[in-house]
C-alpha positions, 0 to 999 in steps of 0.5 A, spaced: 264 646 477 261 650 472 254 646 472 251 642 477 247 636 475 240 636 476 240 629 479 241 632 486 236 638 485 230 633 483 230 632 491 230 640 492 225 641 487 221 636 491 222 640 497 221 647 495 214 645 492 212 644 500 216 650 502 212 655 499 207 654 504 211 653 510 217 657 510 214 663 508 213 664 516 221 664 517 225 670 517 232 670 515 238 673 520 239 678 515 234 683 513 233 683 504 235 676 504 231 670 502 230 663 505 226 660 499 230 657 493 223 658 488 223 665 491 230 667 489 229 663 482 223 667 481 226 674 483 233 672 478 229 670 473 225 677 473 231 681 474 237 677 470 241 677 476 245 671 479 243 669 486 249 669 491 247 664 497 250 664 504 251 658 507 251 660 514 251 657 521 248 664 524 247 662 532 253 658 533 259 660 527 263 665 529 266 667 522 259 667 520 257 672 525 263 676 523 261 676 516 255 679 517 258 684 522 263 686 517 260 685 511 252 683 510 250 689 515 254 694 512 250 699 508 255 699 502 254 692 502 246 693 501 247 697 496 251 693 492 247 687 493 241 691 491 244 692 484 247 686 482 244 680 486 239 676 489 240 674 496 239 667 499 240 665 506 242 658 507 242 657 515 244 651 519 242 653 526 244 649 532 240 652 537 234 654 533 229 650 529 228 651 521 222 648 518 223 642 516 222 643 508 227 649 509 232 644 512 231 639 507 232 645 502 238 647 505 241 640 506 240 639 499 244 645 496 249 644 501 250 637 498 249 640 491 255 645 492 259 640 497 259 645 502 264 643 508 264 649 512 262 655 514 261 661 511 261 658 504 258 664 499 256 661 492 254 665 486 250 662 481 245 662 476 239 658 476 234 655 471 228 650 471 226 645 466 219 647 465 217 640 463 220 636 469 221 642 474 228 640 475 233 646 477 240 647 473 245 650 477 251 654 473 256 655 479 260 662 477 264 662 483 265 661 491 268 665 497 268 665 504 269 670 509 273 677 508 274 683 512 271 688 508 265 690 503 270 692 498 274 685 498 268 682 498 264 685 493 270 686 488 271 678 488 264 677 486 265 682 481 270 678 478 265 672 478 260 677 474 264 679 470 268 673 468 260 670 467 259 676 462 265 674 458 263 667 458 269 665 461 267 662 468 
């Protein structure tokens, strides 16, 4: 699934225009992660880094909590991420309520990436058509729970290197 079409992402764009005002008060579960696709896109374009999107059920998914404990909370992951990716949290909580625009953004991305379980982590590049405002996603790969930072980051590094070689 190297290129995801813009049809589904049109809905995401229309939701994200509104999200800049209301989702700005929502904080991610993990420090250093973003929750707004437009903000992640902007940082990705400025830095040239791909986006690492964590589809999570932060308040109910046991494997998501383990991934946070075993990988995302570790200093070596945080250092690696700062150097290599833009972090985007796409949460699907059950006990807390997300702002509606953020929930709509997350559901739109969940559909676009065909996420069926949690945690699912996608690495991707994104571009925006200046005339239509639609996003075009270039998916580099996906992963799920791994036990260690080294396992997790080595898999992502392979995806990034395939991108550099033009073979994703």
